[in-house]
mmCIF file of the N, C-alpha and C atoms, coordinates in Angstrom:
data_MODEL
# 
_entry.id   MODEL 
# 
loop_
_atom_site.group_PDB 
_atom_site.id 
_atom_site.type_symbol 
_atom_site.label_atom_id 
_atom_site.label_alt_id 
_atom_site.label_comp_id 
_atom_site.label_asym_id 
_atom_site.label_entity_id 
_atom_site.label_seq_id 
_atom_site.pdbx_PDB_ins_code 
_atom_site.Cartn_x 
_atom_site.Cartn_y 
_atom_site.Cartn_z 
_atom_site.occupancy 
_atom_site.B_iso_or_equiv 
_atom_site.pdbx_formal_charge 
_atom_site.auth_seq_id 
_atom_site.auth_comp_id 
_atom_site.auth_asym_id 
_atom_site.auth_atom_id 
_atom_site.pdbx_PDB_model_num 
ATOM 1   N N  . UNK A 1 1  ? 15.568  -2.449  8.439   1.00 0.00 ? 1  UNK A N  1 
ATOM 2   C CA . UNK A 1 1  ? 14.735  -3.083  9.451   1.00 0.00 ? 1  UNK A CA 1 
ATOM 3   C C  . UNK A 1 1  ? 13.149  -2.891  9.520   1.00 0.00 ? 1  UNK A C  1 
ATOM 4   N N  . UNK A 1 2  ? 12.192  -3.672  9.904   1.00 0.00 ? 2  UNK A N  1 
ATOM 5   C CA . UNK A 1 2  ? 11.365  -3.982  9.924   1.00 0.00 ? 2  UNK A CA 1 
ATOM 6   C C  . UNK A 1 2  ? 11.037  -2.929  11.887  1.00 0.00 ? 2  UNK A C  1 
ATOM 7   N N  . UNK A 1 3  ? 9.852   -2.476  11.561  1.00 0.00 ? 3  UNK A N  1 
ATOM 8   C CA . UNK A 1 3  ? 9.347   -1.859  12.733  1.00 0.00 ? 3  UNK A CA 1 
ATOM 9   C C  . UNK A 1 3  ? 8.156   -2.659  13.644  1.00 0.00 ? 3  UNK A C  1 
ATOM 10  N N  . UNK A 1 4  ? 7.688   -3.113  13.895  1.00 0.00 ? 4  UNK A N  1 
ATOM 11  C CA . UNK A 1 4  ? 6.431   -3.784  14.607  1.00 0.00 ? 4  UNK A CA 1 
ATOM 12  C C  . UNK A 1 4  ? 5.585   -2.806  14.902  1.00 0.00 ? 4  UNK A C  1 
ATOM 13  N N  . UNK A 1 5  ? 4.098   -2.432  14.166  1.00 0.00 ? 5  UNK A N  1 
ATOM 14  C CA . UNK A 1 5  ? 3.044   -1.540  14.678  1.00 0.00 ? 5  UNK A CA 1 
ATOM 15  C C  . UNK A 1 5  ? 2.825   -1.185  16.048  1.00 0.00 ? 5  UNK A C  1 
ATOM 16  N N  . UNK A 1 6  ? 2.649   -0.514  16.107  1.00 0.00 ? 6  UNK A N  1 
ATOM 17  C CA . UNK A 1 6  ? 2.627   -0.084  17.349  1.00 0.00 ? 6  UNK A CA 1 
ATOM 18  C C  . UNK A 1 6  ? 0.812   -0.151  18.173  1.00 0.00 ? 6  UNK A C  1 
ATOM 19  N N  . UNK A 1 7  ? 0.692   -0.210  19.295  1.00 0.00 ? 7  UNK A N  1 
ATOM 20  C CA . UNK A 1 7  ? -0.652  -0.340  19.677  1.00 0.00 ? 7  UNK A CA 1 
ATOM 21  C C  . UNK A 1 7  ? -1.553  0.901   18.377  1.00 0.00 ? 7  UNK A C  1 
ATOM 22  N N  . UNK A 1 8  ? -3.124  0.724   18.932  1.00 0.00 ? 8  UNK A N  1 
ATOM 23  C CA . UNK A 1 8  ? -4.162  1.527   18.301  1.00 0.00 ? 8  UNK A CA 1 
ATOM 24  C C  . UNK A 1 8  ? -4.207  3.097   18.928  1.00 0.00 ? 8  UNK A C  1 
ATOM 25  N N  . UNK A 1 9  ? -4.349  3.597   18.546  1.00 0.00 ? 9  UNK A N  1 
ATOM 26  C CA . UNK A 1 9  ? -5.390  3.704   18.813  1.00 0.00 ? 9  UNK A CA 1 
ATOM 27  C C  . UNK A 1 9  ? -6.586  5.085   17.794  1.00 0.00 ? 9  UNK A C  1 
ATOM 28  N N  . UNK A 1 10 ? -7.996  5.135   19.043  1.00 0.00 ? 10 UNK A N  1 
ATOM 29  C CA . UNK A 1 10 ? -8.926  5.944   17.862  1.00 0.00 ? 10 UNK A CA 1 
ATOM 30  C C  . UNK A 1 10 ? -9.342  6.885   18.141  1.00 0.00 ? 10 UNK A C  1 
ATOM 31  N N  . UNK A 1 11 ? -9.408  7.573   16.723  1.00 0.00 ? 11 UNK A N  1 
ATOM 32  C CA . UNK A 1 11 ? -9.973  8.599   16.371  1.00 0.00 ? 11 UNK A CA 1 
ATOM 33  C C  . UNK A 1 11 ? -11.283 8.823   15.505  1.00 0.00 ? 11 UNK A C  1 
ATOM 34  N N  . UNK A 1 12 ? -12.057 9.440   16.379  1.00 0.00 ? 12 UNK A N  1 
ATOM 35  C CA . UNK A 1 12 ? -13.522 9.847   15.584  1.00 0.00 ? 12 UNK A CA 1 
ATOM 36  C C  . UNK A 1 12 ? -13.328 10.570  14.081  1.00 0.00 ? 12 UNK A C  1 
ATOM 37  N N  . UNK A 1 13 ? -14.318 9.973   13.193  1.00 0.00 ? 13 UNK A N  1 
ATOM 38  C CA . UNK A 1 13 ? -14.028 10.146  11.248  1.00 0.00 ? 13 UNK A CA 1 
ATOM 39  C C  . UNK A 1 13 ? -14.058 11.842  10.996  1.00 0.00 ? 13 UNK A C  1 
ATOM 40  N N  . UNK A 1 14 ? -14.341 12.354  11.860  1.00 0.00 ? 14 UNK A N  1 
ATOM 41  C CA . UNK A 1 14 ? -14.579 13.687  11.320  1.00 0.00 ? 14 UNK A CA 1 
ATOM 42  C C  . UNK A 1 14 ? -12.918 14.370  12.495  1.00 0.00 ? 14 UNK A C  1 
ATOM 43  N N  . UNK A 1 15 ? -12.614 14.076  13.095  1.00 0.00 ? 15 UNK A N  1 
ATOM 44  C CA . UNK A 1 15 ? -11.562 14.413  12.733  1.00 0.00 ? 15 UNK A CA 1 
ATOM 45  C C  . UNK A 1 15 ? -10.210 14.035  12.361  1.00 0.00 ? 15 UNK A C  1 
ATOM 46  N N  . UNK A 1 16 ? -10.068 12.530  12.033  1.00 0.00 ? 16 UNK A N  1 
ATOM 47  C CA . UNK A 1 16 ? -9.864  12.812  11.167  1.00 0.00 ? 16 UNK A CA 1 
ATOM 48  C C  . UNK A 1 16 ? -9.558  13.042  9.527   1.00 0.00 ? 16 UNK A C  1 
ATOM 49  N N  . UNK A 1 17 ? -11.168 13.417  8.845   1.00 0.00 ? 17 UNK A N  1 
ATOM 50  C CA . UNK A 1 17 ? -11.321 13.941  7.810   1.00 0.00 ? 17 UNK A CA 1 
ATOM 51  C C  . UNK A 1 17 ? -10.861 15.242  7.697   1.00 0.00 ? 17 UNK A C  1 
ATOM 52  N N  . UNK A 1 18 ? -10.646 16.109  9.095   1.00 0.00 ? 18 UNK A N  1 
ATOM 53  C CA . UNK A 1 18 ? -10.189 17.491  9.152   1.00 0.00 ? 18 UNK A CA 1 
ATOM 54  C C  . UNK A 1 18 ? -8.318  17.530  9.461   1.00 0.00 ? 18 UNK A C  1 
ATOM 55  N N  . UNK A 1 19 ? -7.639  16.803  9.617   1.00 0.00 ? 19 UNK A N  1 
ATOM 56  C CA . UNK A 1 19 ? -5.994  16.135  9.879   1.00 0.00 ? 19 UNK A CA 1 
ATOM 57  C C  . UNK A 1 19 ? -5.409  14.974  8.657   1.00 0.00 ? 19 UNK A C  1 
ATOM 58  N N  . UNK A 1 20 ? -6.284  15.229  8.505   1.00 0.00 ? 20 UNK A N  1 
ATOM 59  C CA . UNK A 1 20 ? -5.847  13.532  7.548   1.00 0.00 ? 20 UNK A CA 1 
ATOM 60  C C  . UNK A 1 20 ? -4.608  13.457  6.871   1.00 0.00 ? 20 UNK A C  1 
ATOM 61  N N  . UNK A 1 21 ? -3.590  14.039  6.513   1.00 0.00 ? 21 UNK A N  1 
ATOM 62  C CA . UNK A 1 21 ? -2.514  14.298  6.055   1.00 0.00 ? 21 UNK A CA 1 
ATOM 63  C C  . UNK A 1 21 ? -1.556  14.792  6.918   1.00 0.00 ? 21 UNK A C  1 
ATOM 64  N N  . UNK A 1 22 ? -1.570  14.976  8.071   1.00 0.00 ? 22 UNK A N  1 
ATOM 65  C CA . UNK A 1 22 ? -1.135  15.161  8.862   1.00 0.00 ? 22 UNK A CA 1 
ATOM 66  C C  . UNK A 1 22 ? -1.203  13.857  10.304  1.00 0.00 ? 22 UNK A C  1 
ATOM 67  N N  . UNK A 1 23 ? -2.320  13.468  9.863   1.00 0.00 ? 23 UNK A N  1 
ATOM 68  C CA . UNK A 1 23 ? -2.208  11.571  10.617  1.00 0.00 ? 23 UNK A CA 1 
ATOM 69  C C  . UNK A 1 23 ? -1.432  10.752  10.133  1.00 0.00 ? 23 UNK A C  1 
ATOM 70  N N  . UNK A 1 24 ? -1.770  10.976  8.577   1.00 0.00 ? 24 UNK A N  1 
ATOM 71  C CA . UNK A 1 24 ? -0.782  10.056  7.792   1.00 0.00 ? 24 UNK A CA 1 
ATOM 72  C C  . UNK A 1 24 ? 0.889   9.728   8.258   1.00 0.00 ? 24 UNK A C  1 
ATOM 73  N N  . UNK A 1 25 ? 0.720   11.164  8.060   1.00 0.00 ? 25 UNK A N  1 
ATOM 74  C CA . UNK A 1 25 ? 2.450   11.434  8.646   1.00 0.00 ? 25 UNK A CA 1 
ATOM 75  C C  . UNK A 1 25 ? 3.199   10.785  9.576   1.00 0.00 ? 25 UNK A C  1 
ATOM 76  N N  . UNK A 1 26 ? 1.672   11.047  10.488  1.00 0.00 ? 26 UNK A N  1 
ATOM 77  C CA . UNK A 1 26 ? 2.139   10.949  11.946  1.00 0.00 ? 26 UNK A CA 1 
ATOM 78  C C  . UNK A 1 26 ? 2.242   9.168   12.102  1.00 0.00 ? 26 UNK A C  1 
ATOM 79  N N  . UNK A 1 27 ? 1.035   8.180   11.040  1.00 0.00 ? 27 UNK A N  1 
ATOM 80  C CA . UNK A 1 27 ? 1.145   7.051   11.344  1.00 0.00 ? 27 UNK A CA 1 
ATOM 81  C C  . UNK A 1 27 ? 2.218   6.264   10.526  1.00 0.00 ? 27 UNK A C  1 
ATOM 82  N N  . UNK A 1 28 ? 2.542   6.890   9.845   1.00 0.00 ? 28 UNK A N  1 
ATOM 83  C CA . UNK A 1 28 ? 4.387   6.093   8.680   1.00 0.00 ? 28 UNK A CA 1 
ATOM 84  C C  . UNK A 1 28 ? 5.383   6.565   9.767   1.00 0.00 ? 28 UNK A C  1 
ATOM 85  N N  . UNK A 1 29 ? 5.581   7.840   10.725  1.00 0.00 ? 29 UNK A N  1 
ATOM 86  C CA . UNK A 1 29 ? 6.572   7.437   11.155  1.00 0.00 ? 29 UNK A CA 1 
ATOM 87  C C  . UNK A 1 29 ? 6.414   7.186   12.685  1.00 0.00 ? 29 UNK A C  1 
ATOM 88  N N  . UNK A 1 30 ? 5.218   7.082   13.134  1.00 0.00 ? 30 UNK A N  1 
ATOM 89  C CA . UNK A 1 30 ? 6.021   6.157   14.612  1.00 0.00 ? 30 UNK A CA 1 
ATOM 90  C C  . UNK A 1 30 ? 4.919   4.597   14.625  1.00 0.00 ? 30 UNK A C  1 
ATOM 91  N N  . UNK A 1 31 ? 4.908   4.604   12.795  1.00 0.00 ? 31 UNK A N  1 
ATOM 92  C CA . UNK A 1 31 ? 4.667   2.882   13.076  1.00 0.00 ? 31 UNK A CA 1 
ATOM 93  C C  . UNK A 1 31 ? 3.014   2.625   13.924  1.00 0.00 ? 31 UNK A C  1 
ATOM 94  N N  . UNK A 1 32 ? 2.538   3.754   14.482  1.00 0.00 ? 32 UNK A N  1 
ATOM 95  C CA . UNK A 1 32 ? 0.819   3.583   15.436  1.00 0.00 ? 32 UNK A CA 1 
ATOM 96  C C  . UNK A 1 32 ? -0.237  3.020   14.625  1.00 0.00 ? 32 UNK A C  1 
ATOM 97  N N  . UNK A 1 33 ? -0.717  2.188   14.402  1.00 0.00 ? 33 UNK A N  1 
ATOM 98  C CA . UNK A 1 33 ? -1.984  2.380   13.780  1.00 0.00 ? 33 UNK A CA 1 
ATOM 99  C C  . UNK A 1 33 ? -3.350  3.120   14.227  1.00 0.00 ? 33 UNK A C  1 
ATOM 100 N N  . UNK A 1 34 ? -3.768  3.196   13.180  1.00 0.00 ? 34 UNK A N  1 
ATOM 101 C CA . UNK A 1 34 ? -4.679  4.305   13.674  1.00 0.00 ? 34 UNK A CA 1 
ATOM 102 C C  . UNK A 1 34 ? -6.105  3.946   13.653  1.00 0.00 ? 34 UNK A C  1 
ATOM 103 N N  . UNK A 1 35 ? -6.896  3.775   14.005  1.00 0.00 ? 35 UNK A N  1 
ATOM 104 C CA . UNK A 1 35 ? -8.216  3.688   13.986  1.00 0.00 ? 35 UNK A CA 1 
ATOM 105 C C  . UNK A 1 35 ? -9.316  4.921   14.100  1.00 0.00 ? 35 UNK A C  1 
ATOM 106 N N  . UNK A 1 36 ? -9.789  4.456   12.622  1.00 0.00 ? 36 UNK A N  1 
ATOM 107 C CA . UNK A 1 36 ? -11.136 5.736   12.508  1.00 0.00 ? 36 UNK A CA 1 
ATOM 108 C C  . UNK A 1 36 ? -12.763 5.512   13.051  1.00 0.00 ? 36 UNK A C  1 
ATOM 109 N N  . UNK A 1 37 ? -12.936 5.696   13.708  1.00 0.00 ? 37 UNK A N  1 
ATOM 110 C CA . UNK A 1 37 ? -14.510 5.377   14.554  1.00 0.00 ? 37 UNK A CA 1 
ATOM 111 C C  . UNK A 1 37 ? -15.338 6.833   13.651  1.00 0.00 ? 37 UNK A C  1 
ATOM 112 N N  . UNK A 1 38 ? -16.784 5.899   13.276  1.00 0.00 ? 38 UNK A N  1 
ATOM 113 C CA . UNK A 1 38 ? -17.701 6.419   13.025  1.00 0.00 ? 38 UNK A CA 1 
ATOM 114 C C  . UNK A 1 38 ? -19.092 6.055   14.154  1.00 0.00 ? 38 UNK A C  1 
ATOM 115 N N  . UNK A 1 39 ? -19.228 7.039   15.099  1.00 0.00 ? 39 UNK A N  1 
ATOM 116 C CA . UNK A 1 39 ? -20.419 7.062   16.099  1.00 0.00 ? 39 UNK A CA 1 
ATOM 117 C C  . UNK A 1 39 ? -19.620 6.042   17.145  1.00 0.00 ? 39 UNK A C  1 
ATOM 118 N N  . UNK A 1 40 ? -18.501 5.931   17.136  1.00 0.00 ? 40 UNK A N  1 
ATOM 119 C CA . UNK A 1 40 ? -18.429 5.328   18.369  1.00 0.00 ? 40 UNK A CA 1 
ATOM 120 C C  . UNK A 1 40 ? -17.560 3.891   17.994  1.00 0.00 ? 40 UNK A C  1 
ATOM 121 N N  . UNK A 1 41 ? -18.016 3.704   16.718  1.00 0.00 ? 41 UNK A N  1 
ATOM 122 C CA . UNK A 1 41 ? -17.770 2.271   16.655  1.00 0.00 ? 41 UNK A CA 1 
ATOM 123 C C  . UNK A 1 41 ? -16.577 2.108   15.006  1.00 0.00 ? 41 UNK A C  1 
ATOM 124 N N  . UNK A 1 42 ? -15.621 0.751   14.929  1.00 0.00 ? 42 UNK A N  1 
ATOM 125 C CA . UNK A 1 42 ? -14.532 0.957   14.220  1.00 0.00 ? 42 UNK A CA 1 
ATOM 126 C C  . UNK A 1 42 ? -15.300 0.564   12.182  1.00 0.00 ? 42 UNK A C  1 
ATOM 127 N N  . UNK A 1 43 ? -14.106 2.136   11.954  1.00 0.00 ? 43 UNK A N  1 
ATOM 128 C CA . UNK A 1 43 ? -15.021 1.836   9.536   1.00 0.00 ? 43 UNK A CA 1 
ATOM 129 C C  . UNK A 1 43 ? -13.979 0.940   9.451   1.00 0.00 ? 43 UNK A C  1 
ATOM 130 N N  . UNK A 1 44 ? -12.219 1.628   9.864   1.00 0.00 ? 44 UNK A N  1 
ATOM 131 C CA . UNK A 1 44 ? -11.163 1.360   9.020   1.00 0.00 ? 44 UNK A CA 1 
ATOM 132 C C  . UNK A 1 44 ? -10.202 1.976   10.191  1.00 0.00 ? 44 UNK A C  1 
ATOM 133 N N  . UNK A 1 45 ? -9.195  1.338   9.620   1.00 0.00 ? 45 UNK A N  1 
ATOM 134 C CA . UNK A 1 45 ? -7.875  0.817   10.245  1.00 0.00 ? 45 UNK A CA 1 
ATOM 135 C C  . UNK A 1 45 ? -6.539  1.350   8.900   1.00 0.00 ? 45 UNK A C  1 
ATOM 136 N N  . UNK A 1 46 ? -5.977  2.566   9.779   1.00 0.00 ? 46 UNK A N  1 
ATOM 137 C CA . UNK A 1 46 ? -4.842  2.989   9.060   1.00 0.00 ? 46 UNK A CA 1 
ATOM 138 C C  . UNK A 1 46 ? -3.161  2.056   9.693   1.00 0.00 ? 46 UNK A C  1 
ATOM 139 N N  . UNK A 1 47 ? -2.780  2.114   8.532   1.00 0.00 ? 47 UNK A N  1 
ATOM 140 C CA . UNK A 1 47 ? -1.598  1.430   9.036   1.00 0.00 ? 47 UNK A CA 1 
ATOM 141 C C  . UNK A 1 47 ? -0.124  1.624   8.283   1.00 0.00 ? 47 UNK A C  1 
ATOM 142 N N  . UNK A 1 48 ? 0.611   1.710   8.514   1.00 0.00 ? 48 UNK A N  1 
ATOM 143 C CA . UNK A 1 48 ? 2.047   2.081   7.818   1.00 0.00 ? 48 UNK A CA 1 
ATOM 144 C C  . UNK A 1 48 ? 2.203   0.464   7.324   1.00 0.00 ? 48 UNK A C  1 
ATOM 145 N N  . UNK A 1 49 ? 2.651   1.277   5.642   1.00 0.00 ? 49 UNK A N  1 
ATOM 146 C CA . UNK A 1 49 ? 3.108   0.469   5.185   1.00 0.00 ? 49 UNK A CA 1 
ATOM 147 C C  . UNK A 1 49 ? 4.517   -0.503  5.401   1.00 0.00 ? 49 UNK A C  1 
ATOM 148 N N  . UNK A 1 50 ? 4.660   -1.783  5.290   1.00 0.00 ? 50 UNK A N  1 
ATOM 149 C CA . UNK A 1 50 ? 5.667   -2.394  6.268   1.00 0.00 ? 50 UNK A CA 1 
ATOM 150 C C  . UNK A 1 50 ? 7.413   -1.832  4.934   1.00 0.00 ? 50 UNK A C  1 
ATOM 151 N N  . UNK A 1 51 ? 8.379   -1.005  5.581   1.00 0.00 ? 51 UNK A N  1 
ATOM 152 C CA . UNK A 1 51 ? 9.570   -0.991  4.941   1.00 0.00 ? 51 UNK A CA 1 
ATOM 153 C C  . UNK A 1 51 ? 10.435  -1.209  4.263   1.00 0.00 ? 51 UNK A C  1 
ATOM 154 N N  . UNK A 1 52 ? 10.472  -1.301  3.256   1.00 0.00 ? 52 UNK A N  1 
ATOM 155 C CA . UNK A 1 52 ? 11.693  -2.620  2.284   1.00 0.00 ? 52 UNK A CA 1 
ATOM 156 C C  . UNK A 1 52 ? 12.887  -2.646  2.672   1.00 0.00 ? 52 UNK A C  1 
ATOM 157 N N  . UNK A 1 53 ? 13.656  -3.787  2.936   1.00 0.00 ? 53 UNK A N  1 
ATOM 158 C CA . UNK A 1 53 ? 14.621  -3.684  3.549   1.00 0.00 ? 53 UNK A CA 1 
ATOM 159 C C  . UNK A 1 53 ? 15.736  -2.812  2.568   1.00 0.00 ? 53 UNK A C  1 
ATOM 160 N N  . UNK A 1 54 ? 16.778  -2.188  3.232   1.00 0.00 ? 54 UNK A N  1 
ATOM 161 C CA . UNK A 1 54 ? 18.011  -0.961  2.184   1.00 0.00 ? 54 UNK A CA 1 
ATOM 162 C C  . UNK A 1 54 ? 19.041  -2.181  2.015   1.00 0.00 ? 54 UNK A C  1 
ATOM 163 N N  . UNK A 1 55 ? 18.568  -1.397  0.170   1.00 0.00 ? 55 UNK A N  1 
ATOM 164 C CA . UNK A 1 55 ? 19.340  -2.017  -0.839  1.00 0.00 ? 55 UNK A CA 1 
ATOM 165 C C  . UNK A 1 55 ? 18.305  -3.116  -1.675  1.00 0.00 ? 55 UNK A C  1 
ATOM 166 N N  . UNK A 1 56 ? 17.534  -3.586  -1.574  1.00 0.00 ? 56 UNK A N  1 
ATOM 167 C CA . UNK A 1 56 ? 16.764  -4.911  -1.716  1.00 0.00 ? 56 UNK A CA 1 
ATOM 168 C C  . UNK A 1 56 ? 16.801  -3.993  -3.468  1.00 0.00 ? 56 UNK A C  1 
ATOM 169 N N  . UNK A 1 57 ? 16.692  -4.633  -4.607  1.00 0.00 ? 57 UNK A N  1 
ATOM 170 C CA . UNK A 1 57 ? 16.276  -4.267  -6.032  1.00 0.00 ? 57 UNK A CA 1 
ATOM 171 C C  . UNK A 1 57 ? 15.684  -5.775  -6.334  1.00 0.00 ? 57 UNK A C  1 
ATOM 172 N N  . UNK A 1 58 ? 15.545  -5.494  -7.906  1.00 0.00 ? 58 UNK A N  1 
ATOM 173 C CA . UNK A 1 58 ? 14.537  -6.398  -8.597  1.00 0.00 ? 58 UNK A CA 1 
ATOM 174 C C  . UNK A 1 58 ? 15.564  -6.757  -9.393  1.00 0.00 ? 58 UNK A C  1 
ATOM 175 N N  . UNK A 1 59 ? 17.048  -6.524  -9.243  1.00 0.00 ? 59 UNK A N  1 
ATOM 176 C CA . UNK A 1 59 ? 17.840  -6.892  -10.364 1.00 0.00 ? 59 UNK A CA 1 
ATOM 177 C C  . UNK A 1 59 ? 17.603  -8.485  -9.892  1.00 0.00 ? 59 UNK A C  1 
ATOM 178 N N  . UNK A 1 60 ? 17.495  -9.400  -10.999 1.00 0.00 ? 60 UNK A N  1 
ATOM 179 C CA . UNK A 1 60 ? 17.846  -11.020 -11.436 1.00 0.00 ? 60 UNK A CA 1 
ATOM 180 C C  . UNK A 1 60 ? 16.436  -11.455 -10.531 1.00 0.00 ? 60 UNK A C  1 
ATOM 181 N N  . UNK A 1 61 ? 15.396  -10.699 -10.893 1.00 0.00 ? 61 UNK A N  1 
ATOM 182 C CA . UNK A 1 61 ? 14.655  -11.340 -10.532 1.00 0.00 ? 61 UNK A CA 1 
ATOM 183 C C  . UNK A 1 61 ? 13.381  -11.654 -11.893 1.00 0.00 ? 61 UNK A C  1 
ATOM 184 N N  . UNK A 1 62 ? 13.480  -10.715 -12.691 1.00 0.00 ? 62 UNK A N  1 
ATOM 185 C CA . UNK A 1 62 ? 12.294  -10.723 -14.342 1.00 0.00 ? 62 UNK A CA 1 
ATOM 186 C C  . UNK A 1 62 ? 13.447  -11.666 -15.102 1.00 0.00 ? 62 UNK A C  1 
ATOM 187 N N  . UNK A 1 63 ? 12.751  -13.025 -15.363 1.00 0.00 ? 63 UNK A N  1 
ATOM 188 C CA . UNK A 1 63 ? 13.256  -13.915 -16.806 1.00 0.00 ? 63 UNK A CA 1 
ATOM 189 C C  . UNK A 1 63 ? 12.866  -13.314 -17.632 1.00 0.00 ? 63 UNK A C  1 
ATOM 190 N N  . UNK A 1 64 ? 13.816  -12.935 -19.175 1.00 0.00 ? 64 UNK A N  1 
ATOM 191 C CA . UNK A 1 64 ? 13.879  -12.757 -20.190 1.00 0.00 ? 64 UNK A CA 1 
ATOM 192 C C  . UNK A 1 64 ? 13.232  -14.698 -21.188 1.00 0.00 ? 64 UNK A C  1 
ATOM 193 N N  . UNK A 1 65 ? 11.853  -14.622 -21.507 1.00 0.00 ? 65 UNK A N  1 
ATOM 194 C CA . UNK A 1 65 ? 11.079  -16.234 -21.959 1.00 0.00 ? 65 UNK A CA 1 
ATOM 195 C C  . UNK A 1 65 ? 11.704  -15.850 -24.050 1.00 0.00 ? 65 UNK A C  1 
ATOM 196 N N  . UNK A 1 66 ? 11.432  -14.304 -24.120 1.00 0.00 ? 66 UNK A N  1 
ATOM 197 C CA . UNK A 1 66 ? 11.681  -14.880 -25.423 1.00 0.00 ? 66 UNK A CA 1 
ATOM 198 C C  . UNK A 1 66 ? 11.232  -13.302 -26.140 1.00 0.00 ? 66 UNK A C  1 
ATOM 199 N N  . UNK A 1 67 ? 10.437  -12.675 -27.283 1.00 0.00 ? 67 UNK A N  1 
ATOM 200 C CA . UNK A 1 67 ? 10.401  -12.114 -28.182 1.00 0.00 ? 67 UNK A CA 1 
ATOM 201 C C  . UNK A 1 67 ? 8.709   -11.271 -27.757 1.00 0.00 ? 67 UNK A C  1 
ATOM 202 N N  . UNK A 1 68 ? 8.630   -10.373 -26.954 1.00 0.00 ? 68 UNK A N  1 
ATOM 203 C CA . UNK A 1 68 ? 7.435   -10.232 -26.603 1.00 0.00 ? 68 UNK A CA 1 
ATOM 204 C C  . UNK A 1 68 ? 6.431   -9.613  -27.663 1.00 0.00 ? 68 UNK A C  1 
ATOM 205 N N  . UNK A 1 69 ? 6.546   -8.516  -28.382 1.00 0.00 ? 69 UNK A N  1 
ATOM 206 C CA . UNK A 1 69 ? 6.740   -7.911  -29.092 1.00 0.00 ? 69 UNK A CA 1 
ATOM 207 C C  . UNK A 1 69 ? 6.408   -9.086  -30.862 1.00 0.00 ? 69 UNK A C  1 
ATOM 208 N N  . UNK A 1 70 ? 7.088   -9.922  -31.031 1.00 0.00 ? 70 UNK A N  1 
ATOM 209 C CA . UNK A 1 70 ? 6.835   -10.341 -32.955 1.00 0.00 ? 70 UNK A CA 1 
ATOM 210 C C  . UNK A 1 70 ? 5.707   -11.243 -32.770 1.00 0.00 ? 70 UNK A C  1 
ATOM 211 N N  . UNK A 1 71 ? 5.266   -11.508 -34.198 1.00 0.00 ? 71 UNK A N  1 
ATOM 212 C CA . UNK A 1 71 ? 4.221   -12.248 -34.316 1.00 0.00 ? 71 UNK A CA 1 
ATOM 213 C C  . UNK A 1 71 ? 4.193   -13.201 -33.486 1.00 0.00 ? 71 UNK A C  1 
ATOM 214 N N  . UNK A 1 72 ? 2.767   -14.547 -33.047 1.00 0.00 ? 72 UNK A N  1 
ATOM 215 C CA . UNK A 1 72 ? 3.231   -15.305 -33.034 1.00 0.00 ? 72 UNK A CA 1 
ATOM 216 C C  . UNK A 1 72 ? 2.772   -16.528 -33.468 1.00 0.00 ? 72 UNK A C  1 
ATOM 217 N N  . UNK A 1 73 ? 2.680   -16.745 -34.989 1.00 0.00 ? 73 UNK A N  1 
ATOM 218 C CA . UNK A 1 73 ? 2.841   -17.169 -36.313 1.00 0.00 ? 73 UNK A CA 1 
ATOM 219 C C  . UNK A 1 73 ? 0.758   -17.276 -36.464 1.00 0.00 ? 73 UNK A C  1 
ATOM 220 N N  . UNK A 1 74 ? 0.127   -17.068 -35.345 1.00 0.00 ? 74 UNK A N  1 
ATOM 221 C CA . UNK A 1 74 ? -1.306  -17.556 -35.657 1.00 0.00 ? 74 UNK A CA 1 
ATOM 222 C C  . UNK A 1 74 ? -2.422  -16.382 -36.655 1.00 0.00 ? 74 UNK A C  1 
ATOM 223 N N  . UNK A 1 75 ? -3.365  -16.604 -37.544 1.00 0.00 ? 75 UNK A N  1 
ATOM 224 C CA . UNK A 1 75 ? -3.960  -15.844 -38.272 1.00 0.00 ? 75 UNK A CA 1 
ATOM 225 C C  . UNK A 1 75 ? -4.854  -14.939 -36.996 1.00 0.00 ? 75 UNK A C  1 
ATOM 226 N N  . UNK A 1 76 ? -5.547  -14.076 -37.101 1.00 0.00 ? 76 UNK A N  1 
ATOM 227 C CA . UNK A 1 76 ? -6.604  -13.749 -36.251 1.00 0.00 ? 76 UNK A CA 1 
ATOM 228 C C  . UNK A 1 76 ? -7.625  -12.096 -37.251 1.00 0.00 ? 76 UNK A C  1 
ATOM 229 N N  . UNK A 1 77 ? -8.631  -11.699 -36.067 1.00 0.00 ? 77 UNK A N  1 
ATOM 230 C CA . UNK A 1 77 ? -9.310  -11.024 -36.948 1.00 0.00 ? 77 UNK A CA 1 
ATOM 231 C C  . UNK A 1 77 ? -9.745  -9.648  -36.120 1.00 0.00 ? 77 UNK A C  1 
ATOM 232 N N  . UNK A 1 78 ? -9.668  -8.364  -36.701 1.00 0.00 ? 78 UNK A N  1 
ATOM 233 C CA . UNK A 1 78 ? -9.413  -7.687  -35.127 1.00 0.00 ? 78 UNK A CA 1 
ATOM 234 C C  . UNK A 1 78 ? -11.524 -7.022  -35.288 1.00 0.00 ? 78 UNK A C  1 
ATOM 235 N N  . UNK A 1 79 ? -11.879 -7.532  -34.070 1.00 0.00 ? 79 UNK A N  1 
ATOM 236 C CA . UNK A 1 79 ? -13.523 -7.225  -34.026 1.00 0.00 ? 79 UNK A CA 1 
ATOM 237 C C  . UNK A 1 79 ? -13.688 -5.771  -33.907 1.00 0.00 ? 79 UNK A C  1 
ATOM 238 N N  . UNK A 1 80 ? -15.271 -5.183  -35.461 1.00 0.00 ? 80 UNK A N  1 
ATOM 239 C CA . UNK A 1 80 ? -14.974 -3.875  -35.414 1.00 0.00 ? 80 UNK A CA 1 
ATOM 240 C C  . UNK A 1 80 ? -16.740 -3.575  -34.554 1.00 0.00 ? 80 UNK A C  1 
# 
């Protein structure tokens, strides 16, 4: 279940710096976008990473094409 981001709120960079970890937790929990400003101008936007669906696995997503550590049959010389 993915939640849409909520509308953004603005916060000065000095407040973000002082409360960074708590604000990141808030963004993750509320899915609210956070716009950090410097002198009233937007500088950066903090958004929550989309949640991945439950039970999703990488099983079956990798293909085996051969031995990746065996010699490839070409002669080469290391640079010194």
